[in-house]
C-alpha positions in Angstrom: 5.7 -8.2 -23.1 7.4 -4.9 -22.2 11.2 -4.7 -22.5 13.1 -4.0 -19.3 16.8 -3.0 -18.9 18.2 -4.7 -15.9 20.4 -2.1 -14.2 20.8 -2.8 -10.5 22.4 -0.3 -8.1 22.7 -1.0 -4.4 23.4 1.8 -1.9 23.6 1.5 1.8 22.9 4.7 3.7 21.8 5.8 7.2 19.1 8.3 8.1 18.3 9.1 11.7 20.6 6.3 12.8 18.7 3.6 10.9 20.5 1.7 8.2 18.6 0.9 5.0 19.4 -0.2 1.5 18.4 1.5 -1.8 18.1 -0.7 -4.8 17.6 0.9 -8.2 14.7 -0.8 -10.0 15.0 -1.7 -13.7 11.5 -0.5 -14.8 10.3 2.3 -17.1 10.5 5.7 -15.5 6.9 6.4 -16.4 5.5 3.4 -14.5 4.2 5.5 -11.5 4.0 2.6 -9.1 1.5 2.7 -6.3 1.0 -0.7 -4.8 3.8 -3.0 -3.5 3.7 -6.6 -2.3 6.5 -8.9 -1.3 6.5 -12.6 -2.0 8.9 -13.6 0.7 8.9 -17.3 -0.2 10.2 -16.6 -3.8 12.1 -13.5 -2.8 10.1 -11.4 -5.3 8.5 -8.0 -5.1 5.5 -6.9 -7.1 4.6 -3.3 -8.2 1.5 -2.1 -10.0 1.2 1.0 -12.2 -1.2 3.9 -11.9 -0.5 4.8 -15.5 -0.2 1.5 -17.3 -2.8 -0.7 -15.6 -0.3 -3.5 -15.2 1.7 -5.4 -12.6 5.4 -6.0 -12.8 7.8 -7.9 -10.5 11.5 -8.5 -9.9 13.8 -10.2 -7.4 14.3 -8.3 -4.1 17.8 -7.3 -5.4 16.2 -5.8 -8.5 17.3 -8.5 -10.9 15.1 -10.5 -13.3 12.5 -7.8 -14.0 9.4 -9.1 -15.8 5.8 -8.2 -16.6 3.6 -10.2 -14.3 0.2 -9.0 -15.6 -0.1 -7.4 -19.1 -1.8 -3.9 -19.3 -5.5 -4.3 -18.7 -5.1 -8.0 -18.2 -8.2 -9.6 -16.7 -9.8 -6.0 -17.0 -7.2 -4.7 -14.5 -7.3 -0.9 -13.9 -4.9 1.7 -12.5 -3.1 -0.1 -9.7 -3.7 0.6 -6.0 -3.2 -1.6 -2.9 -1.8 -5.1 -3.1 -0.8 -7.8 -0.7 0.3 -11.4 -0.9 -1.4 -14.0 1.3 -0.5 -17.7 0.9 -0.3 -18.4 -2.8 -2.5 -15.4 -3.8 -1.7 -11.9 -4.9 -4.6 -9.6 -4.1 -4.5 -6.5 -6.3 -6.9 -3.5 -6.3 -7.5 -1.2 -9.2 -9.6 1.8 -10.1 -10.5 3.6 -13.3 -9.0 7.0 -13.8 -10.3 9.7 -13.6 -12.4 9.2 -10.5 -15.8 10.2 -12.0 -18.1 7.2 -12.6 -15.3 5.0 -11.3 -15.1 1.2 -11.6 -13.1 -0.6 -8.9 -11.7 -4.1 -9.3 -10.1 -6.7 -7.0 -8.1 -9.4 -8.7 -6.9 -12.6 -7.0 -3.9 -13.9 -8.9 -1.6 -16.9 -8.3 1.6 -15.4 -7.0 3.8 -17.6 -9.1 2.0 -18.1 -12.4 -0.2 -15.0 -12.5 -3.2 -17.2 -13.3 -6.5 -15.5 -12.5 -8.1 -17.1 -9.4 -11.0 -14.7 -9.1 -12.2 -11.2 -9.9 -14.6 -8.8 -8.3 -15.9 -5.5 -9.6 -17.8 -2.5 -8.1 -19.6 -0.1 -10.4 -21.6 2.7 -8.8 -23.0 6.1 -9.8 -21.5 7.5 -6.6 -17.7 7.7 -6.3 -16.2 4.5 -4.8 -12.4 4.3 -4.7 -11.1 1.1 -3.3 -7.7 2.1 -2.1 -5.9 -0.4 0.1 -6.6 -3.8 1.7 -5.7 -6.2 4.5 -6.2 -10.0 4.4 -6.7 -12.2 7.4 -5.4 -15.7 8.1 -8.8 -17.2 7.1 -9.1 -15.2 3.9 -11.0 -12.3 5.4 -10.7 -9.3 3.2 -11.1 -5.7 4.3 -10.8 -2.7 1.9 -10.7 1.0 2.4 -12.7 3.4 0.3 -10.8 6.7 0.2 -13.8 8.6 -1.2 -16.4 7.7 1.5 -16.9 6.6 5.1 -17.2 2.9 4.3 -15.0 -0.2 4.6 -15.7 -3.1 2.2 -15.3 -6.8 2.6 -15.5 -9.8 0.4 -18.5 -11.9 1.2 -17.4 -15.4 0.4 -21.0 -16.7 0.5 -22.4 -14.3 -2.1 -19.0 -13.9 -3.8 -19.5 -10.1 -3.8 -17.8 -7.0 -2.4 -20.1 -5.3 0.1 -20.0 -2.7 2.8 -18.7 -4.2 6.1 -18.7 -1.0 8.3 -19.7 2.6 7.7 -19.1 5.5 10.1 -18.5 9.3 9.5 -15.3 9.1 11.7 -13.5 6.7 9.3 -14.1 9.1 6.4 -11.5 9.0 3.6 -9.6 6.0 5.0 -6.5 5.0 3.1 -4.0 2.7 4.9 -5.4 -0.4 6.7 -3.9 -3.1 8.9 -5.1 -6.1 10.9 -3.9 -7.2 14.3 -2.1 -10.5 14.5 -5.1 -12.0 16.2 -7.4 -10.7 13.5 -9.7 -9.0 16.0 -8.8 -5.4 15.5 -8.7 -3.4 12.2 -6.6 -0.2 12.0 -7.7 2.5 9.6 -5.8 5.6 8.6 -8.5 8.2 8.0 -7.5 11.4 6.3 -10.0 13.3 8.4 -9.9 11.6 11.8 -6.5 10.0 12.2 -5.8 6.3 13.0 -9.1 4.7 14.1 -9.3 1.2 15.7 -12.3 -1.0 14.9 -13.3 -4.0 17.0 -14.3 -6.4 14.2 -16.6 -8.6 16.3 -18.6 -5.7 17.8 -18.2 -3.4 14.8 -17.3 -0.5 17.2 -14.6 2.1 17.1 -12.6 1.8 20.3 -10.5 4.9 20.2 -11.0 8.6 19.8 -10.2 10.8 16.7 -6.5 11.9 16.8 -4.0 13.9 14.9 -2.1 10.9 13.3 -2.9 12.0 9.8 -1.3 12.2 6.4 -0.8 8.4 6.3 -0.8 6.4 3.1 0.2 2.7 3.4 0.2 1.1 6.9 1.1 -2.3 8.3 0.9 -4.1 11.7 4.2 -5.3 13.0 5.5 -6.3 16.4 2.6 -4.6 18.3 3.1 -1.4 16.4 1.7 0.2 13.3 4.3 1.1 10.7 3.2 3.7 8.2 4.2 5.9 5.3 3.3 9.5 6.1 3.3 11.6 2.9 0.5 14.1 3.6 2.2 16.8 5.6 2.3 20.2 4.0 5.8 20.5 5.3 7.5 17.7 3.4 10.4 17.6 5.9 8.0 16.0 8.4 7.1 13.1 6.1 8.7 9.6 6.2 8.3 6.2 7.9 6.6 6.4 11.3 6.0 3.8 14.0 3.0 4.0 16.3 3.3 2.1 19.6 0.1 0.3 20.6 -1.2 -0.3 24.1 -1.0 -3.8 25.5 -4.5 -4.7 24.3 -3.9 -3.0 20.9 -6.9 -0.7 21.4 -5.1 2.6 21.7 -2.0 4.4 20.3 0.5 5.4 23.0 3.3 7.1 21.1 4.5 7.9 17.6 8.1 8.1 16.3 9.5 8.9 12.9 12.1 6.2 12.2 13.1 7.2 8.7 13.1 10.6 7.0 12.9 11.0 3.2 16.1 11.8 1.3 14.2 14.5 -0.6 11.2 16.3 1.1 9.4 16.4 -2.2 9.5 12.6 -2.6 6.2 10.8 -2.4 6.4 7.2 -1.3 2.9 5.6 -1.0 2.3 2.0 0.2 4.7 -0.4 1.9 5.0 -4.1 2.8 6.8 -5.9 5.6 8.3 -9.4 5.2 10.7 -11.2 7.5 11.4 -8.1 9.6 12.2 -5.9 6.7 10.1 -3.0 5.4 9.9 -2.4 1.7 8.7 0.7 -0.1 9.4 2.9 -3.2 11.5 5.9 -2.3 9.5 8.2 -4.7 6.6 7.1 -6.9 6.8 10.5 -8.8 3.1 10.8 -8.3 3.5 14.6 -8.4 4.5 14.3 -12.0 1.4 12.4 -13.1 -2.0 13.9 -14.1 -4.6 11.3 -13.1 -7.3 13.1 -15.0 -5.6 12.7 -18.4 -3.3 9.7 -17.5 -0.3 11.7 -18.7 3.1 12.4 -17.4 3.3 16.2 -16.7 7.0 16.7 -17.6 8.8 13.6 -19.0 12.1 15.3 -18.7 11.8 15.2 -14.9 11.3 11.4 -14.7 14.0 9.5 -12.8 14.7 5.8 -11.9 12.8 4.2 -9.0 14.5 2.9 -5.9 13.3 0.2 -3.6 14.0 1.0 0.1 14.7 -1.9 2.4 14.7 -1.1 6.1 15.6 -3.6 8.8 13.0 -3.3 11.4 14.8 -5.3 14.0 17.3 -2.5 14.3 14.4 0.0 14.6 12.8 -1.9 17.5 15.9 -3.2 19.2 15.8 -0.5 21.9 12.0 -0.4 22.1 
Protein backbone atom coordinates (compact mmCIF):
# COMPACT_ATOMS: atom_id res chain seq x y z
CA UNK A 1 0.00 0.00 0.00
CA UNK A 2 1.39 3.38 -1.01
CA UNK A 3 1.48 6.22 1.51
CA UNK A 4 -0.60 9.30 0.77
CA UNK A 5 -0.50 12.67 2.46
CA UNK A 6 -4.04 14.03 2.80
CA UNK A 7 -3.79 17.71 1.98
CA UNK A 8 -7.04 19.11 0.66
CA UNK A 9 -7.35 22.59 -0.83
CA UNK A 10 -10.61 23.94 -2.20
CA UNK A 11 -10.68 26.92 -4.51
CA UNK A 12 -13.75 28.40 -6.16
CA UNK A 13 -13.03 30.37 -9.33
CA UNK A 14 -14.86 31.53 -12.42
CA UNK A 15 -13.72 31.22 -16.03
CA UNK A 16 -15.86 32.53 -18.90
CA UNK A 17 -18.66 33.15 -16.42
CA UNK A 18 -18.85 29.53 -15.28
CA UNK A 19 -18.18 28.75 -11.62
CA UNK A 20 -16.17 25.69 -10.85
CA UNK A 21 -14.28 24.29 -7.89
CA UNK A 22 -10.67 23.13 -7.75
CA UNK A 23 -9.76 20.48 -5.20
CA UNK A 24 -6.11 19.67 -4.60
CA UNK A 25 -5.64 15.90 -4.67
CA UNK A 26 -3.46 14.09 -2.12
CA UNK A 27 -1.68 11.75 -4.53
CA UNK A 28 1.97 11.49 -5.61
CA UNK A 29 3.00 14.11 -8.14
CA UNK A 30 4.38 11.45 -10.49
CA UNK A 31 1.07 9.58 -10.76
CA UNK A 32 0.34 10.90 -14.31
CA UNK A 33 -3.41 10.17 -14.11
CA UNK A 34 -5.26 9.47 -17.37
CA UNK A 35 -8.60 7.83 -16.65
CA UNK A 36 -11.19 9.20 -14.22
CA UNK A 37 -14.47 7.66 -13.03
CA UNK A 38 -16.94 8.87 -10.42
CA UNK A 39 -18.81 6.57 -8.03
CA UNK A 40 -21.73 8.90 -7.34
CA UNK A 41 -23.39 6.53 -4.87
CA UNK A 42 -20.40 6.47 -2.54
CA UNK A 43 -19.15 9.99 -3.41
CA UNK A 44 -15.80 8.60 -4.57
CA UNK A 45 -13.62 9.34 -7.56
CA UNK A 46 -11.17 6.92 -9.18
CA UNK A 47 -7.96 7.79 -11.04
CA UNK A 48 -5.61 5.43 -12.81
CA UNK A 49 -1.96 5.98 -13.56
CA UNK A 50 -0.05 5.88 -16.81
CA UNK A 51 3.22 5.47 -14.94
CA UNK A 52 2.37 3.17 -12.06
CA UNK A 53 -0.15 0.69 -13.54
CA UNK A 54 -2.42 1.29 -10.60
CA UNK A 55 -5.81 2.75 -9.62
CA UNK A 56 -6.32 5.09 -6.67
CA UNK A 57 -9.43 6.73 -5.26
CA UNK A 58 -10.54 9.34 -2.76
CA UNK A 59 -13.68 11.16 -1.68
CA UNK A 60 -14.96 13.87 -4.00
CA UNK A 61 -13.60 16.47 -1.57
CA UNK A 62 -10.12 14.94 -1.81
CA UNK A 63 -10.20 13.27 1.60
CA UNK A 64 -9.52 9.62 2.45
CA UNK A 65 -7.06 8.82 -0.36
CA UNK A 66 -6.30 5.14 -0.86
CA UNK A 67 -4.86 2.62 -3.26
CA UNK A 68 -7.78 0.81 -4.91
CA UNK A 69 -5.72 -1.53 -7.12
CA UNK A 70 -2.07 -2.22 -6.38
CA UNK A 71 0.49 -1.72 -9.19
CA UNK A 72 0.08 -4.45 -11.82
CA UNK A 73 -2.79 -5.96 -9.81
CA UNK A 74 -4.71 -8.52 -11.89
CA UNK A 75 -2.11 -7.84 -14.64
CA UNK A 76 -3.27 -4.23 -14.97
CA UNK A 77 -1.25 -2.03 -17.31
CA UNK A 78 -0.82 1.71 -17.84
CA UNK A 79 -4.23 3.19 -17.14
CA UNK A 80 -6.51 4.62 -19.83
CA UNK A 81 -10.31 5.05 -20.00
CA UNK A 82 -12.49 4.13 -17.02
CA UNK A 83 -16.17 4.29 -16.17
CA UNK A 84 -18.51 3.14 -13.41
CA UNK A 85 -21.73 1.33 -14.32
CA UNK A 86 -23.84 -0.17 -11.57
CA UNK A 87 -21.51 -1.88 -9.11
CA UNK A 88 -18.70 -2.27 -11.64
CA UNK A 89 -15.64 -0.18 -12.42
CA UNK A 90 -14.54 -0.78 -16.02
CA UNK A 91 -10.83 0.03 -16.45
CA UNK A 92 -8.76 -0.09 -19.64
CA UNK A 93 -4.99 -0.45 -19.70
CA UNK A 94 -2.22 -0.72 -22.27
CA UNK A 95 1.42 -1.70 -22.13
CA UNK A 96 3.97 1.04 -22.77
CA UNK A 97 5.67 1.64 -25.15
CA UNK A 98 3.10 0.99 -27.88
CA UNK A 99 5.12 -1.50 -29.95
CA UNK A 100 3.78 -5.07 -29.56
CA UNK A 101 1.15 -3.71 -27.19
CA UNK A 102 -1.09 -5.72 -24.91
CA UNK A 103 -4.45 -4.16 -24.00
CA UNK A 104 -6.53 -5.18 -21.01
CA UNK A 105 -10.02 -4.50 -19.70
CA UNK A 106 -10.64 -5.14 -16.00
CA UNK A 107 -14.07 -5.30 -14.41
CA UNK A 108 -13.72 -4.55 -10.70
CA UNK A 109 -16.29 -4.26 -7.93
CA UNK A 110 -16.56 -0.52 -7.30
CA UNK A 111 -16.57 -0.91 -3.50
CA UNK A 112 -14.27 -3.85 -2.73
CA UNK A 113 -11.98 -3.84 -5.78
CA UNK A 114 -12.58 -7.56 -6.26
CA UNK A 115 -11.94 -8.81 -9.79
CA UNK A 116 -15.18 -9.61 -11.61
CA UNK A 117 -13.65 -10.34 -15.00
CA UNK A 118 -10.62 -9.64 -17.17
CA UNK A 119 -10.12 -9.49 -20.94
CA UNK A 120 -6.86 -9.17 -22.89
CA UNK A 121 -5.94 -8.39 -26.47
CA UNK A 122 -2.52 -9.33 -27.83
CA UNK A 123 -1.73 -8.58 -31.45
CA UNK A 124 1.33 -8.21 -33.66
CA UNK A 125 -0.25 -5.05 -35.05
CA UNK A 126 -0.69 -2.05 -32.78
CA UNK A 127 -3.98 -2.05 -30.91
CA UNK A 128 -4.41 0.66 -28.32
CA UNK A 129 -7.72 0.51 -26.48
CA UNK A 130 -8.21 4.07 -25.34
CA UNK A 131 -11.66 4.86 -23.94
CA UNK A 132 -15.00 3.14 -23.45
CA UNK A 133 -18.73 3.60 -23.06
CA UNK A 134 -21.03 1.13 -21.30
CA UNK A 135 -24.76 0.85 -22.00
CA UNK A 136 -27.66 0.15 -19.66
CA UNK A 137 -27.69 -3.56 -20.56
CA UNK A 138 -23.95 -4.01 -20.18
CA UNK A 139 -23.03 -3.29 -23.80
CA UNK A 140 -19.38 -2.24 -24.00
CA UNK A 141 -17.87 -0.14 -26.81
CA UNK A 142 -14.16 0.71 -26.89
CA UNK A 143 -12.12 3.00 -29.12
CA UNK A 144 -8.79 1.96 -30.60
CA UNK A 145 -6.70 5.11 -31.03
CA UNK A 146 -4.23 3.38 -33.37
CA UNK A 147 -6.65 2.01 -35.98
CA UNK A 148 -10.05 2.53 -37.60
CA UNK A 149 -11.87 -0.03 -35.44
CA UNK A 150 -14.27 0.04 -32.52
CA UNK A 151 -14.26 -2.97 -30.20
CA UNK A 152 -17.02 -4.54 -28.16
CA UNK A 153 -17.29 -7.19 -25.48
CA UNK A 154 -19.03 -10.26 -26.84
CA UNK A 155 -20.83 -11.68 -23.80
CA UNK A 156 -21.46 -14.97 -25.60
CA UNK A 157 -17.82 -15.76 -26.40
CA UNK A 158 -16.51 -13.70 -23.49
CA UNK A 159 -14.01 -12.05 -25.83
CA UNK A 160 -13.17 -8.56 -27.06
CA UNK A 161 -13.80 -8.30 -30.79
CA UNK A 162 -14.15 -5.69 -33.53
CA UNK A 163 -17.68 -4.27 -33.63
CA UNK A 164 -17.29 -1.73 -36.45
CA UNK A 165 -14.46 -0.68 -38.72
CA UNK A 166 -14.33 2.24 -41.14
CA UNK A 167 -11.54 4.56 -42.39
CA UNK A 168 -13.56 7.63 -41.33
CA UNK A 169 -13.38 6.75 -37.63
CA UNK A 170 -9.60 6.40 -37.73
CA UNK A 171 -7.72 7.18 -34.51
CA UNK A 172 -10.83 7.56 -32.35
CA UNK A 173 -10.30 8.56 -28.74
CA UNK A 174 -13.36 9.87 -26.84
CA UNK A 175 -16.58 7.86 -27.03
CA UNK A 176 -20.14 8.35 -25.75
CA UNK A 177 -23.52 6.63 -25.96
CA UNK A 178 -26.87 8.36 -26.40
CA UNK A 179 -29.33 7.94 -23.52
CA UNK A 180 -31.41 5.55 -25.63
CA UNK A 181 -28.33 3.50 -26.45
CA UNK A 182 -28.98 3.71 -30.19
CA UNK A 183 -26.24 6.12 -31.25
CA UNK A 184 -22.51 6.01 -30.59
CA UNK A 185 -20.43 9.20 -30.74
CA UNK A 186 -16.76 8.86 -31.67
CA UNK A 187 -14.08 11.56 -31.48
CA UNK A 188 -11.80 10.78 -34.41
CA UNK A 189 -8.45 12.53 -34.56
CA UNK A 190 -8.67 12.55 -38.35
CA UNK A 191 -12.39 13.06 -39.09
CA UNK A 192 -13.93 14.92 -36.16
CA UNK A 193 -16.97 13.71 -34.20
CA UNK A 194 -18.64 10.86 -36.08
CA UNK A 195 -22.05 9.45 -35.18
CA UNK A 196 -22.71 5.73 -35.58
CA UNK A 197 -26.17 4.16 -35.81
CA UNK A 198 -25.59 1.03 -33.72
CA UNK A 199 -28.44 -1.02 -35.20
CA UNK A 200 -27.57 -0.33 -38.84
CA UNK A 201 -23.81 0.00 -38.20
CA UNK A 202 -23.78 3.11 -40.39
CA UNK A 203 -22.19 6.52 -39.94
CA UNK A 204 -24.98 9.09 -40.12
CA UNK A 205 -23.05 12.38 -40.28
CA UNK A 206 -20.24 13.82 -42.37
CA UNK A 207 -16.62 14.38 -41.39
CA UNK A 208 -16.13 17.71 -39.61
CA UNK A 209 -13.57 19.93 -37.93
CA UNK A 210 -14.50 19.08 -34.32
CA UNK A 211 -11.06 17.68 -33.59
CA UNK A 212 -8.49 17.61 -30.82
CA UNK A 213 -10.92 15.84 -28.47
CA UNK A 214 -9.80 13.47 -25.73
CA UNK A 215 -12.52 12.45 -23.24
CA UNK A 216 -16.18 12.87 -24.22
CA UNK A 217 -19.54 12.23 -22.53
CA UNK A 218 -23.21 12.51 -23.49
CA UNK A 219 -25.23 14.89 -21.31
CA UNK A 220 -28.61 16.58 -21.69
CA UNK A 221 -28.74 16.14 -25.47
CA UNK A 222 -25.21 17.50 -25.84
CA UNK A 223 -21.72 16.09 -26.07
CA UNK A 224 -19.35 17.46 -23.44
CA UNK A 225 -15.68 17.02 -24.25
CA UNK A 226 -12.13 17.82 -23.22
CA UNK A 227 -10.31 19.46 -26.14
CA UNK A 228 -6.54 19.32 -25.62
CA UNK A 229 -5.24 18.82 -29.16
CA UNK A 230 -5.17 22.37 -30.52
CA UNK A 231 -1.71 23.60 -31.42
CA UNK A 232 -2.79 26.90 -29.95
CA UNK A 233 -3.25 25.94 -26.31
CA UNK A 234 -5.37 29.02 -25.62
CA UNK A 235 -8.17 27.34 -27.63
CA UNK A 236 -8.24 24.16 -25.53
CA UNK A 237 -10.71 23.54 -22.70
CA UNK A 238 -14.13 22.04 -22.05
CA UNK A 239 -16.47 22.22 -25.05
CA UNK A 240 -20.18 21.47 -25.47
CA UNK A 241 -21.61 20.31 -28.79
CA UNK A 242 -25.35 20.75 -29.23
CA UNK A 243 -27.03 17.83 -30.99
CA UNK A 244 -30.00 17.92 -33.33
CA UNK A 245 -33.36 16.76 -32.00
CA UNK A 246 -32.77 13.24 -33.33
CA UNK A 247 -29.17 13.20 -32.08
CA UNK A 248 -27.83 12.40 -35.53
CA UNK A 249 -26.08 15.71 -36.23
CA UNK A 250 -24.06 18.36 -34.41
CA UNK A 251 -25.55 21.82 -34.65
CA UNK A 252 -23.23 24.09 -32.68
CA UNK A 253 -20.14 24.06 -30.50
CA UNK A 254 -19.23 26.29 -27.55
CA UNK A 255 -16.27 26.42 -25.23
CA UNK A 256 -17.71 26.56 -21.71
CA UNK A 257 -14.46 26.48 -19.74
CA UNK A 258 -10.98 27.60 -20.71
CA UNK A 259 -7.85 26.20 -19.07
CA UNK A 260 -6.11 28.25 -16.40
CA UNK A 261 -2.79 27.49 -18.09
CA UNK A 262 -2.71 27.02 -21.90
CA UNK A 263 0.05 24.41 -21.45
CA UNK A 264 -2.15 22.23 -19.21
CA UNK A 265 -3.25 18.82 -20.50
CA UNK A 266 -6.50 17.50 -19.05
CA UNK A 267 -7.50 14.20 -20.67
CA UNK A 268 -10.69 12.32 -19.79
CA UNK A 269 -13.74 13.43 -17.81
CA UNK A 270 -16.78 12.03 -16.06
CA UNK A 271 -20.23 13.45 -15.37
CA UNK A 272 -22.32 12.54 -12.33
CA UNK A 273 -25.39 14.28 -10.91
CA UNK A 274 -25.06 17.30 -13.24
CA UNK A 275 -21.41 17.87 -12.35
CA UNK A 276 -18.42 17.45 -14.63
CA UNK A 277 -15.20 16.09 -13.13
CA UNK A 278 -11.73 16.20 -14.68
CA UNK A 279 -8.07 16.67 -13.75
CA UNK A 280 -6.90 20.22 -14.47
CA UNK A 281 -3.48 19.07 -15.72
CA UNK A 282 -2.30 15.46 -15.95
CA UNK A 283 1.30 16.63 -16.61
CA UNK A 284 1.41 14.27 -19.56
CA UNK A 285 3.94 16.55 -21.28
CA UNK A 286 6.43 15.72 -18.52
CA UNK A 287 6.18 11.96 -19.05
CA UNK A 288 8.17 9.81 -21.52
CA UNK A 289 5.90 6.93 -22.50
CA UNK A 290 8.73 5.07 -24.22
CA UNK A 291 10.84 4.86 -21.07
CA UNK A 292 8.11 5.22 -18.42
CA UNK A 293 10.10 8.03 -16.84
CA UNK A 294 9.35 11.55 -15.63
CA UNK A 295 11.26 13.94 -17.88
CA UNK A 296 11.96 16.60 -15.22
CA UNK A 297 10.92 15.69 -11.65
CA UNK A 298 11.55 19.27 -10.49
CA UNK A 299 8.62 20.47 -12.60
CA UNK A 300 6.05 18.14 -11.05
CA UNK A 301 3.20 19.81 -9.19
CA UNK A 302 0.07 18.74 -7.27
CA UNK A 303 -3.01 17.57 -9.15
CA UNK A 304 -6.34 19.39 -8.98
CA UNK A 305 -9.79 17.97 -9.52
CA UNK A 306 -12.09 20.34 -11.40
CA UNK A 307 -15.80 20.19 -10.59
CA UNK A 308 -18.03 22.15 -12.98
CA UNK A 309 -21.77 22.52 -12.35
CA UNK A 310 -23.35 21.80 -15.73
CA UNK A 311 -26.80 23.06 -14.75
CA UNK A 312 -25.32 26.57 -14.76
CA UNK A 313 -23.70 25.92 -18.14
CA UNK A 314 -27.01 24.87 -19.67
CA UNK A 315 -29.43 27.15 -17.80
CA UNK A 316 -29.69 29.54 -20.75
CA UNK A 317 -29.44 26.86 -23.42
